[in-house]
All heavy atoms as TSV, in Angstrom:
chain	resi	resn	atom	element	x	y	z
A	1	VAL	N	N	-175.506	-213.892	30.022
A	1	VAL	CA	C	-174.175	-213.331	29.875
A	1	VAL	C	C	-174.008	-212.267	30.945
A	1	VAL	O	O	-174.875	-211.427	31.133
A	1	VAL	CB	C	-173.993	-212.707	28.475
A	1	VAL	CG1	C	-172.655	-212.055	28.348
A	1	VAL	CG2	C	-174.198	-213.754	27.410
A	2	SER	N	N	-172.926	-212.348	31.634
A	2	SER	CA	C	-172.686	-211.382	32.696
A	2	SER	C	C	-171.614	-210.382	32.272
A	2	SER	O	O	-170.845	-210.622	31.341
A	2	SER	CB	C	-172.244	-212.102	33.961
A	2	SER	OG	O	-171.031	-212.776	33.737
A	3	GLU	N	N	-171.574	-209.279	32.969
A	3	GLU	CA	C	-170.559	-208.275	32.688
A	3	GLU	C	C	-169.185	-208.893	32.924
A	3	GLU	O	O	-168.976	-209.636	33.868
A	3	GLU	CB	C	-170.753	-207.066	33.606
A	3	GLU	CG	C	-169.863	-205.904	33.256
A	3	GLU	CD	C	-170.178	-204.680	34.089
A	3	GLU	OE1	O	-171.342	-204.481	34.438
A	3	GLU	OE2	O	-169.232	-203.944	34.370
A	4	GLY	N	N	-168.245	-208.646	32.045
A	4	GLY	CA	C	-166.926	-209.224	32.159
A	4	GLY	C	C	-166.809	-210.587	31.491
A	4	GLY	O	O	-165.757	-211.182	31.475
A	5	ASN	N	N	-167.918	-211.099	30.961
A	5	ASN	CA	C	-167.922	-212.376	30.237
A	5	ASN	C	C	-168.614	-212.135	28.899
A	5	ASN	O	O	-169.725	-212.611	28.669
A	5	ASN	CB	C	-168.628	-213.447	31.060
A	5	ASN	CG	C	-168.199	-214.835	30.676
A	5	ASN	OD1	O	-167.170	-215.034	30.054
A	5	ASN	ND2	N	-168.993	-215.810	31.049
A	6	PRO	N	N	-167.985	-211.391	27.993
A	6	PRO	CA	C	-168.637	-210.962	26.754
A	6	PRO	C	C	-168.857	-212.103	25.765
A	6	PRO	O	O	-168.127	-213.093	25.761
A	6	PRO	CB	C	-167.656	-209.949	26.175
A	6	PRO	CG	C	-166.333	-210.434	26.658
A	6	PRO	CD	C	-166.596	-210.969	28.050
A	7	ILE	N	N	-169.852	-211.939	24.921
A	7	ILE	CA	C	-170.078	-212.884	23.830
A	7	ILE	C	C	-168.988	-212.656	22.792
A	7	ILE	O	O	-168.760	-211.532	22.346
A	7	ILE	CB	C	-171.476	-212.690	23.216
A	7	ILE	CG1	C	-172.548	-213.085	24.227
A	7	ILE	CG2	C	-171.624	-213.502	21.932
A	7	ILE	CD1	C	-173.959	-212.803	23.781
A	8	THR	N	N	-168.311	-213.739	22.407
A	8	THR	CA	C	-167.214	-213.632	21.446
A	8	THR	C	C	-167.606	-214.146	20.062
A	8	THR	O	O	-166.976	-213.783	19.076
A	8	THR	CB	C	-165.980	-214.392	21.951
A	8	THR	OG1	O	-166.351	-215.743	22.226
A	8	THR	CG2	C	-165.418	-213.752	23.208
A	9	ASN	N	N	-168.630	-215.017	19.976
A	9	ASN	CA	C	-169.111	-215.545	18.691
A	9	ASN	C	C	-170.613	-215.778	18.764
A	9	ASN	O	O	-171.133	-216.175	19.806
A	9	ASN	CB	C	-168.453	-216.897	18.363
A	9	ASN	CG	C	-166.990	-216.776	18.062
A	9	ASN	OD1	O	-166.599	-216.018	17.196
A	9	ASN	ND2	N	-166.186	-217.532	18.776
A	10	ILE	N	N	-171.285	-215.548	17.642
A	10	ILE	CA	C	-172.714	-215.859	17.503
A	10	ILE	C	C	-172.898	-216.568	16.171
A	10	ILE	O	O	-172.362	-216.134	15.153
A	10	ILE	CB	C	-173.593	-214.594	17.527
A	10	ILE	CG1	C	-173.447	-213.853	18.848
A	10	ILE	CG2	C	-175.057	-214.955	17.273
A	10	ILE	CD1	C	-174.198	-212.541	18.895
A	11	THR	N	N	-173.655	-217.667	16.193
A	11	THR	CA	C	-173.964	-218.417	14.976
A	11	THR	C	C	-175.474	-218.610	14.903
A	11	THR	O	O	-176.090	-219.035	15.883
A	11	THR	CB	C	-173.277	-219.800	15.000
A	11	THR	OG1	O	-171.877	-219.599	15.130
A	11	THR	CG2	C	-173.567	-220.583	13.744
A	12	PHE	N	N	-176.065	-218.301	13.751
A	12	PHE	CA	C	-177.502	-218.459	13.553
A	12	PHE	C	C	-177.792	-219.716	12.751
A	12	PHE	O	O	-177.071	-220.033	11.811
A	12	PHE	CB	C	-178.065	-217.261	12.782
A	12	PHE	CG	C	-178.096	-215.987	13.575
A	12	PHE	CD1	C	-176.966	-215.184	13.652
A	12	PHE	CD2	C	-179.238	-215.603	14.246
A	12	PHE	CE1	C	-176.986	-214.009	14.379
A	12	PHE	CE2	C	-179.262	-214.423	14.981
A	12	PHE	CZ	C	-178.134	-213.634	15.043
A	13	SER	N	N	-178.885	-220.415	13.096
A	13	SER	CA	C	-179.323	-221.544	12.277
A	13	SER	C	C	-179.964	-221.001	11.003
A	13	SER	O	O	-180.448	-219.864	10.975
A	13	SER	CB	C	-180.321	-222.411	13.045
A	13	SER	OG	O	-181.508	-221.697	13.321
A	14	GLU	N	N	-179.971	-221.816	9.949
A	14	GLU	CA	C	-180.547	-221.371	8.668
A	14	GLU	C	C	-182.024	-221.023	8.793
A	14	GLU	O	O	-182.506	-220.113	8.128
A	14	GLU	CB	C	-180.369	-222.459	7.603
A	14	GLU	CG	C	-178.987	-222.504	7.019
A	14	GLU	CD	C	-178.898	-223.428	5.813
A	14	GLU	OE1	O	-179.860	-223.499	5.024
A	14	GLU	OE2	O	-177.857	-224.074	5.677
A	15	ASN	N	N	-182.757	-221.753	9.624
A	15	ASN	CA	C	-184.192	-221.490	9.760
A	15	ASN	C	C	-184.498	-220.309	10.675
A	15	ASN	O	O	-185.639	-219.885	10.785
A	15	ASN	CB	C	-184.938	-222.744	10.231
A	15	ASN	CG	C	-184.518	-223.221	11.602
A	15	ASN	OD1	O	-183.857	-222.516	12.356
A	15	ASN	ND2	N	-184.886	-224.450	11.921
A	16	GLY	N	N	-183.483	-219.781	11.337
A	16	GLY	CA	C	-183.669	-218.614	12.186
A	16	GLY	C	C	-184.266	-218.909	13.548
A	16	GLY	O	O	-184.556	-217.990	14.310
A	17	TYR	N	N	-184.428	-220.182	13.889
A	17	TYR	CA	C	-185.057	-220.541	15.161
A	17	TYR	C	C	-184.063	-220.651	16.314
A	17	TYR	O	O	-184.455	-220.616	17.470
A	17	TYR	CB	C	-185.803	-221.864	15.049
A	17	TYR	CG	C	-186.987	-221.860	14.116
A	17	TYR	CD1	C	-187.463	-223.042	13.594
A	17	TYR	CD2	C	-187.635	-220.685	13.743
A	17	TYR	CE1	C	-188.554	-223.063	12.733
A	17	TYR	CE2	C	-188.712	-220.690	12.888
A	17	TYR	CZ	C	-189.172	-221.886	12.392
A	17	TYR	OH	O	-190.246	-221.899	11.543
A	18	HIS	N	N	-182.785	-220.846	16.002
A	18	HIS	CA	C	-181.779	-221.056	17.041
A	18	HIS	C	C	-180.546	-220.189	16.797
A	18	HIS	O	O	-180.228	-219.866	15.661
A	18	HIS	CB	C	-181.329	-222.525	17.070
A	18	HIS	CG	C	-182.441	-223.477	17.326
A	18	HIS	ND1	N	-183.150	-224.080	16.312
A	18	HIS	CD2	C	-182.979	-223.923	18.471
A	18	HIS	CE1	C	-184.077	-224.858	16.834
A	18	HIS	NE2	N	-183.991	-224.785	18.145
A	19	ILE	N	N	-179.884	-219.858	17.902
A	19	ILE	CA	C	-178.562	-219.249	17.817
A	19	ILE	C	C	-177.654	-219.979	18.800
A	19	ILE	O	O	-178.126	-220.565	19.780
A	19	ILE	CB	C	-178.540	-217.728	18.100
A	19	ILE	CG1	C	-179.004	-217.412	19.512
A	19	ILE	CG2	C	-179.317	-216.958	17.074
A	19	ILE	CD1	C	-178.765	-215.965	19.923
A	20	ALA	N	N	-176.373	-219.936	18.518
A	20	ALA	CA	C	-175.361	-220.445	19.436
A	20	ALA	C	C	-174.466	-219.271	19.790
A	20	ALA	O	O	-174.098	-218.479	18.921
A	20	ALA	CB	C	-174.559	-221.556	18.787
A	21	THR	N	N	-174.156	-219.143	21.065
A	21	THR	CA	C	-173.293	-218.059	21.518
A	21	THR	C	C	-172.096	-218.630	22.262
A	21	THR	O	O	-172.190	-219.668	22.908
A	21	THR	CB	C	-174.045	-217.090	22.458
A	21	THR	OG1	O	-174.544	-217.813	23.593
A	21	THR	CG2	C	-175.200	-216.407	21.742
A	22	SER	N	N	-170.985	-217.929	22.162
A	22	SER	CA	C	-169.774	-218.321	22.879
A	22	SER	C	C	-169.293	-217.153	23.715
A	22	SER	O	O	-169.331	-216.005	23.273
A	22	SER	CB	C	-168.657	-218.688	21.907
A	22	SER	OG	O	-169.025	-219.755	21.099
A	23	THR	N	N	-168.851	-217.474	24.915
A	23	THR	CA	C	-168.135	-216.527	25.767
A	23	THR	C	C	-166.780	-217.170	26.048
A	23	THR	O	O	-166.547	-218.312	25.666
A	23	THR	CB	C	-168.879	-216.259	27.094
A	23	THR	OG1	O	-168.820	-217.431	27.906
A	23	THR	CG2	C	-170.331	-215.847	26.854
A	24	PRO	N	N	-165.879	-216.489	26.723
A	24	PRO	CA	C	-164.593	-217.124	27.020
A	24	PRO	C	C	-164.708	-218.423	27.833
A	24	PRO	O	O	-163.797	-219.228	27.832
A	24	PRO	CB	C	-163.843	-216.045	27.796
A	24	PRO	CG	C	-164.382	-214.770	27.218
A	24	PRO	CD	C	-165.853	-215.051	27.017
A	25	SER	N	N	-165.845	-218.663	28.494
A	25	SER	CA	C	-165.945	-219.860	29.327
A	25	SER	C	C	-167.143	-220.762	29.031
A	25	SER	O	O	-167.201	-221.877	29.528
A	25	SER	CB	C	-166.000	-219.459	30.802
A	25	SER	OG	O	-167.151	-218.659	31.045
A	26	THR	N	N	-168.115	-220.315	28.224
A	26	THR	CA	C	-169.341	-221.086	28.022
A	26	THR	C	C	-169.799	-221.030	26.568
A	26	THR	O	O	-169.697	-219.998	25.914
A	26	THR	CB	C	-170.480	-220.542	28.914
A	26	THR	OG1	O	-170.047	-220.534	30.263
A	26	THR	CG2	C	-171.733	-221.376	28.812
A	27	PHE	N	N	-170.344	-222.139	26.112
A	27	PHE	CA	C	-170.972	-222.239	24.796
A	27	PHE	C	C	-172.434	-222.591	25.042
A	27	PHE	O	O	-172.731	-223.528	25.785
A	27	PHE	CB	C	-170.282	-223.328	23.978
A	27	PHE	CG	C	-170.911	-223.592	22.648
A	27	PHE	CD1	C	-170.835	-222.658	21.638
A	27	PHE	CD2	C	-171.578	-224.775	22.402
A	27	PHE	CE1	C	-171.411	-222.895	20.393
A	27	PHE	CE2	C	-172.143	-225.032	21.173
A	27	PHE	CZ	C	-172.062	-224.094	20.168
A	28	ALA	N	N	-173.362	-221.840	24.453
A	28	ALA	CA	C	-174.787	-222.064	24.708
A	28	ALA	C	C	-175.579	-222.034	23.413
A	28	ALA	O	O	-175.229	-221.321	22.472
A	28	ALA	CB	C	-175.332	-220.993	25.651
A	29	VAL	N	N	-176.657	-222.821	23.378
A	29	VAL	CA	C	-177.590	-222.824	22.252
A	29	VAL	C	C	-178.926	-222.316	22.780
A	29	VAL	O	O	-179.398	-222.741	23.842
A	29	VAL	CB	C	-177.736	-224.240	21.652
A	29	VAL	CG1	C	-178.743	-224.235	20.516
A	29	VAL	CG2	C	-176.386	-224.756	21.169
A	30	TRP	N	N	-179.523	-221.407	22.016
A	30	TRP	CA	C	-180.754	-220.734	22.422
A	30	TRP	C	C	-181.866	-221.005	21.415
A	30	TRP	O	O	-181.635	-221.012	20.218
A	30	TRP	CB	C	-180.522	-219.225	22.488
A	30	TRP	CG	C	-179.399	-218.827	23.392
A	30	TRP	CD1	C	-178.065	-218.815	23.091
A	30	TRP	CD2	C	-179.509	-218.399	24.733
A	30	TRP	NE1	N	-177.338	-218.400	24.170
A	30	TRP	CE2	C	-178.201	-218.133	25.203
A	30	TRP	CE3	C	-180.582	-218.207	25.594
A	30	TRP	CZ2	C	-177.951	-217.693	26.491
A	30	TRP	CZ3	C	-180.319	-217.760	26.887
A	30	TRP	CH2	C	-179.029	-217.511	27.320
A	31	ASP	N	N	-183.085	-221.196	21.923
A	31	ASP	CA	C	-184.290	-221.301	21.093
A	31	ASP	C	C	-184.917	-219.917	21.053
A	31	ASP	O	O	-185.395	-219.412	22.080
A	31	ASP	CB	C	-185.258	-222.320	21.689
A	31	ASP	CG	C	-186.472	-222.566	20.821
A	31	ASP	OD1	O	-187.003	-221.598	20.217
A	31	ASP	OD2	O	-186.910	-223.719	20.749
A	32	LEU	N	N	-184.893	-219.276	19.890
A	32	LEU	CA	C	-185.407	-217.909	19.784
A	32	LEU	C	C	-186.924	-217.849	19.855
A	32	LEU	O	O	-187.484	-216.836	20.260
A	32	LEU	CB	C	-184.902	-217.266	18.498
A	32	LEU	CG	C	-183.393	-217.083	18.424
A	32	LEU	CD1	C	-183.001	-216.509	17.069
A	32	LEU	CD2	C	-182.893	-216.204	19.550
A	33	ARG	N	N	-187.603	-218.921	19.494
A	33	ARG	CA	C	-189.072	-218.933	19.584
A	33	ARG	C	C	-189.531	-218.975	21.037
A	33	ARG	O	O	-190.490	-218.310	21.404
A	33	ARG	CB	C	-189.651	-220.117	18.818
A	33	ARG	CG	C	-189.388	-220.046	17.318
A	33	ARG	CD	C	-189.731	-221.328	16.634
A	33	ARG	NE	N	-188.814	-222.365	17.124
A	33	ARG	CZ	C	-188.866	-223.631	16.800
A	33	ARG	NH1	N	-189.797	-224.058	15.975
A	33	ARG	NH2	N	-187.995	-224.493	17.273
A	34	LYS	N	N	-188.839	-219.744	21.861
A	34	LYS	CA	C	-189.192	-219.860	23.281
A	34	LYS	C	C	-188.428	-218.866	24.145
A	34	LYS	O	O	-188.707	-218.724	25.331
A	34	LYS	CB	C	-188.918	-221.276	23.777
A	34	LYS	CG	C	-189.779	-222.303	23.087
A	34	LYS	CD	C	-189.448	-223.695	23.565
A	34	LYS	CE	C	-190.300	-224.709	22.810
A	34	LYS	NZ	N	-189.947	-226.090	23.161
A	35	GLN	N	N	-187.442	-218.214	23.547
A	35	GLN	CA	C	-186.600	-217.233	24.229
A	35	GLN	C	C	-185.954	-217.813	25.476
A	35	GLN	O	O	-185.996	-217.236	26.563
A	35	GLN	CB	C	-187.398	-215.968	24.555
A	35	GLN	CG	C	-187.906	-215.270	23.318
A	35	GLN	CD	C	-188.652	-214.009	23.630
A	35	GLN	OE1	O	-188.762	-213.587	24.769
A	35	GLN	NE2	N	-189.161	-213.371	22.592
A	36	LYS	N	N	-185.325	-219.020	25.297
A	36	LYS	CA	C	-184.615	-219.624	26.423
A	36	LYS	C	C	-183.438	-220.450	25.931
A	36	LYS	O	O	-183.412	-220.902	24.781
A	36	LYS	CB	C	-185.541	-220.459	27.289
A	36	LYS	CG	C	-186.047	-221.716	26.636
A	36	LYS	CD	C	-186.900	-222.513	27.625
A	36	LYS	CE	C	-187.059	-223.943	27.171
A	36	LYS	NZ	N	-187.711	-224.755	28.163
A	37	MET	N	N	-182.487	-220.657	26.826
A	37	MET	CA	C	-181.333	-221.490	26.533
A	37	MET	C	C	-181.776	-222.947	26.571
A	37	MET	O	O	-182.498	-223.363	27.480
A	37	MET	CB	C	-180.226	-221.261	27.560
A	37	MET	CG	C	-178.977	-222.041	27.242
A	37	MET	SD	S	-177.525	-221.724	28.295
A	37	MET	CE	C	-178.174	-221.131	29.794
A	38	ILE	N	N	-181.347	-223.722	25.561
A	38	ILE	CA	C	-181.742	-225.133	25.511
A	38	ILE	C	C	-180.569	-226.069	25.760
A	38	ILE	O	O	-180.760	-227.280	25.834
A	38	ILE	CB	C	-182.458	-225.474	24.191
A	38	ILE	CG1	C	-181.602	-225.143	22.974
A	38	ILE	CG2	C	-183.800	-224.767	24.121
A	38	ILE	CD1	C	-182.203	-225.574	21.647
A	39	GLY	N	N	-179.373	-225.533	25.902
A	39	GLY	CA	C	-178.217	-226.356	26.217
A	39	GLY	C	C	-176.966	-225.519	26.326
A	39	GLY	O	O	-176.887	-224.432	25.760
A	40	SER	N	N	-176.000	-226.034	27.102
A	40	SER	CA	C	-174.726	-225.323	27.224
A	40	SER	C	C	-173.638	-226.287	27.675
A	40	SER	O	O	-173.922	-227.355	28.221
A	40	SER	CB	C	-174.840	-224.160	28.213
A	40	SER	OG	O	-175.040	-224.642	29.522
A	41	VAL	N	N	-172.411	-225.897	27.423
A	41	VAL	CA	C	-171.234	-226.607	27.904
A	41	VAL	C	C	-170.245	-225.578	28.432
A	41	VAL	O	O	-170.190	-224.451	27.941
A	41	VAL	CB	C	-170.563	-227.485	26.820
A	41	VAL	CG1	C	-171.439	-228.647	26.431
A	41	VAL	CG2	C	-170.174	-226.683	25.614
A	42	GLU	N	N	-169.494	-225.972	29.422
A	42	GLU	CA	C	-168.488	-225.085	29.999
A	42	GLU	C	C	-167.174	-225.296	29.258
A	42	GLU	O	O	-166.286	-226.004	29.734
A	42	GLU	CB	C	-168.328	-225.373	31.497
A	42	GLU	CG	C	-169.576	-225.106	32.312
A	42	GLU	CD	C	-169.945	-223.639	32.355
A	42	GLU	OE1	O	-169.040	-222.787	32.461
A	42	GLU	OE2	O	-171.148	-223.343	32.262
A	43	GLU	N	N	-167.092	-224.747	28.064
A	43	GLU	CA	C	-165.885	-224.839	27.243
A	43	GLU	C	C	-165.730	-223.561	26.444
A	43	GLU	O	O	-166.710	-222.913	26.102
A	43	GLU	CB	C	-165.976	-225.995	26.248
A	43	GLU	CG	C	-165.791	-227.360	26.848
A	43	GLU	CD	C	-165.578	-228.407	25.774
A	43	GLU	OE1	O	-164.421	-228.588	25.362
A	43	GLU	OE2	O	-166.567	-229.018	25.362
A	44	ARG	N	N	-164.500	-223.236	26.135
A	44	ARG	CA	C	-164.238	-222.108	25.233
A	44	ARG	C	C	-164.327	-222.640	23.807
A	44	ARG	O	O	-163.504	-223.448	23.387
A	44	ARG	CB	C	-162.871	-221.509	25.494
A	44	ARG	CG	C	-162.605	-220.328	24.596
A	44	ARG	CD	C	-161.214	-219.769	24.814
A	44	ARG	NE	N	-160.987	-218.705	23.876
A	44	ARG	CZ	C	-161.024	-217.415	24.194
A	44	ARG	NH1	N	-161.248	-217.050	25.427
A	44	ARG	NH2	N	-160.813	-216.502	23.268
A	45	VAL	N	N	-165.339	-222.203	23.080
A	45	VAL	CA	C	-165.581	-222.669	21.715
A	45	VAL	C	C	-165.095	-221.605	20.749
A	45	VAL	O	O	-165.424	-220.425	20.885
A	45	VAL	CB	C	-167.086	-222.978	21.512
A	45	VAL	CG1	C	-167.398	-223.259	20.068
A	45	VAL	CG2	C	-167.489	-224.153	22.396
A	46	ASN	N	N	-164.309	-222.025	19.762
A	46	ASN	CA	C	-163.745	-221.087	18.789
A	46	ASN	C	C	-164.625	-220.883	17.569
A	46	ASN	O	O	-164.589	-219.830	16.945
A	46	ASN	CB	C	-162.367	-221.562	18.345
A	46	ASN	CG	C	-161.394	-221.591	19.498
A	46	ASN	OD1	O	-161.445	-220.760	20.389
A	46	ASN	ND2	N	-160.516	-222.576	19.502
A	47	ALA	N	N	-165.409	-221.910	17.187
A	47	ALA	CA	C	-166.268	-221.809	16.008
A	47	ALA	C	C	-167.396	-222.824	16.137
A	47	ALA	O	O	-167.249	-223.845	16.798
A	47	ALA	CB	C	-165.474	-222.082	14.746
A	48	ALA	N	N	-168.528	-222.523	15.502
A	48	ALA	CA	C	-169.669	-223.434	15.531
A	48	ALA	C	C	-170.472	-223.289	14.251
A	48	ALA	O	O	-170.442	-222.243	13.603
A	48	ALA	CB	C	-170.560	-223.130	16.732
A	49	ALA	N	N	-171.194	-224.368	13.894
A	49	ALA	CA	C	-172.048	-224.337	12.702
A	49	ALA	C	C	-173.203	-225.312	12.893
A	49	ALA	O	O	-173.012	-226.430	13.372
A	49	ALA	CB	C	-171.257	-224.728	11.464
A	50	PHE	N	N	-174.403	-224.865	12.541
A	50	PHE	CA	C	-175.591	-225.720	12.531
A	50	PHE	C	C	-175.653	-226.468	11.207
A	50	PHE	O	O	-175.213	-225.950	10.185
A	50	PHE	CB	C	-176.866	-224.876	12.646
A	50	PHE	CG	C	-177.111	-224.295	14.006
A	50	PHE	CD1	C	-176.690	-223.021	14.313
A	50	PHE	CD2	C	-177.791	-225.020	14.971
A	50	PHE	CE1	C	-176.939	-222.463	15.565
A	50	PHE	CE2	C	-178.041	-224.476	16.220
A	50	PHE	CZ	C	-177.610	-223.198	16.518
A	51	ASP	N	N	-176.233	-227.678	11.220
A	51	ASP	CA	C	-176.508	-228.347	9.949
A	51	ASP	C	C	-177.734	-227.657	9.342
A	51	ASP	O	O	-178.421	-226.876	10.023
A	51	ASP	CB	C	-176.732	-229.855	10.157
A	51	ASP	CG	C	-178.098	-230.179	10.680
A	51	ASP	OD1	O	-178.489	-229.645	11.742
A	51	ASP	OD2	O	-178.805	-230.967	10.043
A	52	PRO	N	N	-178.046	-227.877	8.058
A	52	PRO	CA	C	-179.151	-227.155	7.408
A	52	PRO	C	C	-180.513	-227.326	8.093
A	52	PRO	O	O	-181.347	-226.425	8.037
A	52	PRO	CB	C	-179.174	-227.735	5.995
A	52	PRO	CG	C	-177.765	-228.131	5.750
A	52	PRO	CD	C	-177.274	-228.652	7.083
A	53	SER	N	N	-180.744	-228.456	8.758
A	53	SER	CA	C	-182.034	-228.668	9.433
A	53	SER	C	C	-182.075	-228.046	10.827
A	53	SER	O	O	-183.131	-228.016	11.452
A	53	SER	CB	C	-182.317	-230.171	9.560
A	53	SER	OG	O	-181.454	-230.757	10.516
A	54	ALA	N	N	-180.935	-227.582	11.330
A	54	ALA	CA	C	-180.791	-227.034	12.686
A	54	ALA	C	C	-181.017	-228.092	13.761
A	54	ALA	O	O	-181.256	-227.769	14.913
A	54	ALA	CB	C	-181.704	-225.827	12.910
A	55	SER	N	N	-180.904	-229.368	13.388
A	55	SER	CA	C	-181.040	-230.446	14.361
A	55	SER	C	C	-179.722	-230.752	15.066
A	55	SER	O	O	-179.721	-231.306	16.160
A	55	SER	CB	C	-181.538	-231.720	13.674
A	55	SER	OG	O	-182.817	-231.516	13.129
A	56	TYR	N	N	-178.609	-230.400	14.420
A	56	TYR	CA	C	-177.291	-230.695	14.965
A	56	TYR	C	C	-176.413	-229.457	14.881
A	56	TYR	O	O	-176.612	-228.602	14.023
A	56	TYR	CB	C	-176.609	-231.813	14.169
A	56	TYR	CG	C	-177.407	-233.095	14.149
A	56	TYR	CD1	C	-178.249	-233.391	13.088
A	56	TYR	CD2	C	-177.317	-233.994	15.205
A	56	TYR	CE1	C	-178.996	-234.563	13.071
A	56	TYR	CE2	C	-178.055	-235.168	15.199
A	56	TYR	CZ	C	-178.888	-235.446	14.132
A	56	TYR	OH	O	-179.633	-236.587	14.120
A	57	ILE	N	N	-175.450	-229.403	15.787
A	57	ILE	CA	C	-174.471	-228.328	15.741
A	57	ILE	C	C	-173.092	-228.925	15.990
A	57	ILE	O	O	-172.917	-229.784	16.850
A	57	ILE	CB	C	-174.798	-227.211	16.762
A	57	ILE	CG1	C	-173.884	-226.016	16.556
A	57	ILE	CG2	C	-174.775	-227.714	18.183
A	57	ILE	CD1	C	-174.342	-224.762	17.252
A	58	ALA	N	N	-172.138	-228.506	15.188
A	58	ALA	CA	C	-170.751	-228.898	15.384
A	58	ALA	C	C	-170.020	-227.696	15.956
A	58	ALA	O	O	-170.315	-226.558	15.594
A	58	ALA	CB	C	-170.115	-229.303	14.062
A	59	TYR	N	N	-169.104	-227.972	16.866
A	59	TYR	CA	C	-168.327	-226.866	17.403
A	59	TYR	C	C	-166.881	-227.284	17.590
A	59	TYR	O	O	-166.576	-228.460	17.757
A	59	TYR	CB	C	-168.927	-226.317	18.696
A	59	TYR	CG	C	-168.971	-227.259	19.873
A	59	TYR	CD1	C	-167.931	-227.270	20.800
A	59	TYR	CD2	C	-170.052	-228.085	20.094
A	59	TYR	CE1	C	-167.979	-228.111	21.901
A	59	TYR	CE2	C	-170.104	-228.927	21.187
A	59	TYR	CZ	C	-169.066	-228.930	22.094
A	59	TYR	OH	O	-169.112	-229.755	23.184
A	60	GLY	N	N	-166.018	-226.318	17.494
A	60	GLY	CA	C	-164.591	-226.577	17.612
A	60	GLY	C	C	-164.003	-225.868	18.815
A	60	GLY	O	O	-164.271	-224.701	19.053
A	61	VAL	N	N	-163.223	-226.618	19.557
A	61	VAL	CA	C	-162.440	-226.059	20.659
A	61	VAL	C	C	-160.982	-226.059	20.200
A	61	VAL	O	O	-160.668	-226.526	19.119
A	61	VAL	CB	C	-162.644	-226.850	21.970
A	61	VAL	CG1	C	-164.093	-226.748	22.430
A	61	VAL	CG2	C	-162.248	-228.301	21.831
A	62	GLU	N	N	-160.115	-225.561	21.015
A	62	GLU	CA	C	-158.724	-225.402	20.580
A	62	GLU	C	C	-158.092	-226.696	20.088
A	62	GLU	O	O	-157.323	-226.691	19.148
A	62	GLU	CB	C	-157.894	-224.817	21.724
A	62	GLU	CG	C	-156.571	-224.292	21.263
A	62	GLU	CD	C	-155.949	-223.403	22.305
A	62	GLU	OE1	O	-156.616	-222.476	22.775
A	62	GLU	OE2	O	-154.780	-223.644	22.632
A	63	SER	N	N	-158.454	-227.836	20.679
A	63	SER	CA	C	-157.770	-229.071	20.330
A	63	SER	C	C	-158.647	-230.123	19.657
A	63	SER	O	O	-158.187	-231.219	19.398
A	63	SER	CB	C	-157.171	-229.683	21.602
A	63	SER	OG	O	-158.212	-229.976	22.511
A	64	ALA	N	N	-159.936	-229.794	19.346
A	64	ALA	CA	C	-160.824	-230.830	18.781
A	64	ALA	C	C	-162.046	-230.221	18.134
A	64	ALA	O	O	-162.368	-229.053	18.352
A	64	ALA	CB	C	-161.272	-231.785	19.874
A	65	ILE	N	N	-162.725	-231.041	17.344
A	65	ILE	CA	C	-164.052	-230.710	16.811
A	65	ILE	C	C	-165.020	-231.673	17.455
A	65	ILE	O	O	-164.786	-232.878	17.469
A	65	ILE	CB	C	-164.095	-230.844	15.286
A	65	ILE	CG1	C	-163.155	-229.837	14.645
A	65	ILE	CG2	C	-165.525	-230.644	14.767
A	65	ILE	CD1	C	-163.004	-229.998	13.157
A	66	LYS	N	N	-166.121	-231.170	17.981
A	66	LYS	CA	C	-167.077	-232.027	18.701
A	66	LYS	C	C	-168.433	-231.988	18.053
A	66	LYS	O	O	-168.771	-231.111	17.337
A	66	LYS	CB	C	-167.170	-231.591	20.154
A	66	LYS	CG	C	-165.830	-231.743	20.858
A	66	LYS	CD	C	-165.964	-231.441	22.306
A	66	LYS	CE	C	-164.628	-231.687	23.005
A	66	LYS	NZ	N	-164.709	-231.566	24.414
Protein backbone atom coordinates (compact mmCIF):
# COMPACT_ATOMS: atom_id res chain seq x y z
CA VAL A 1 0.00 0.00 0.00
CA SER A 2 1.42 3.32 -0.97
CA GLU A 3 0.79 6.76 0.41
CA GLY A 4 -2.30 8.24 -1.22
CA ASN A 5 -3.76 4.76 -1.82
CA PRO A 6 -5.27 3.95 1.60
CA ILE A 7 -6.79 0.65 2.63
CA THR A 8 -10.57 1.07 2.58
CA ASN A 9 -11.66 -2.46 3.68
CA ILE A 10 -10.10 -5.41 5.51
CA THR A 11 -11.65 -8.87 5.79
CA PHE A 12 -10.22 -11.69 7.93
CA SER A 13 -10.66 -15.40 7.26
CA GLU A 14 -12.24 -17.42 10.09
CA ASN A 15 -9.04 -19.41 10.63
CA GLY A 16 -6.98 -16.23 10.90
CA TYR A 17 -4.52 -17.30 8.20
CA HIS A 18 -5.61 -14.85 5.48
CA ILE A 19 -6.80 -11.30 5.08
CA ALA A 20 -8.19 -9.46 2.09
CA THR A 21 -7.55 -5.75 1.68
CA SER A 22 -9.09 -3.18 -0.63
CA THR A 23 -7.77 0.15 -1.80
CA PRO A 24 -9.49 2.47 -4.27
CA SER A 25 -7.72 0.63 -7.12
CA THR A 26 -6.62 -2.85 -5.92
CA PHE A 27 -8.01 -5.87 -4.10
CA ALA A 28 -5.42 -8.21 -2.55
CA VAL A 29 -5.39 -11.43 -0.52
CA TRP A 30 -2.56 -11.97 1.95
CA ASP A 31 -1.20 -15.10 3.67
CA LEU A 32 -0.43 -14.01 7.23
CA ARG A 33 1.66 -17.11 7.98
CA LYS A 34 4.01 -16.43 5.06
CA GLN A 35 3.59 -12.65 5.34
CA LYS A 36 3.10 -12.18 1.59
CA MET A 37 0.44 -11.31 -0.94
CA ILE A 38 -0.95 -14.41 -2.66
CA GLY A 39 -3.19 -12.72 -5.22
CA SER A 40 -4.61 -9.43 -6.40
CA VAL A 41 -6.87 -7.82 -8.97
CA GLU A 42 -6.91 -4.26 -10.23
CA GLU A 43 -10.50 -3.47 -9.26
CA ARG A 44 -12.27 -1.33 -6.71
CA VAL A 45 -13.90 -3.88 -4.40
CA ASN A 46 -16.73 -2.74 -2.13
CA ALA A 47 -17.09 -5.87 0.03
CA ALA A 48 -15.53 -9.31 0.43
CA ALA A 49 -16.08 -12.50 2.45
CA PHE A 50 -14.14 -15.75 2.88
CA ASP A 51 -15.98 -19.07 3.02
CA PRO A 52 -15.59 -20.90 6.39
CA SER A 53 -12.64 -23.00 5.11
CA ALA A 54 -10.84 -19.89 3.75
CA SER A 55 -10.43 -21.72 0.43
CA TYR A 56 -12.65 -19.27 -1.47
CA ILE A 57 -13.41 -15.59 -1.34
CA ALA A 58 -16.34 -13.74 -2.85
CA TYR A 59 -16.08 -10.07 -3.59
CA GLY A 60 -18.41 -7.42 -4.87
CA VAL A 61 -17.66 -4.56 -7.20
CA GLU A 62 -20.07 -1.78 -8.04
CA SER A 63 -21.87 -3.74 -10.76
CA ALA A 64 -21.31 -7.45 -9.89
CA ILE A 65 -20.42 -10.16 -7.41
CA LYS A 66 -17.42 -12.27 -8.42
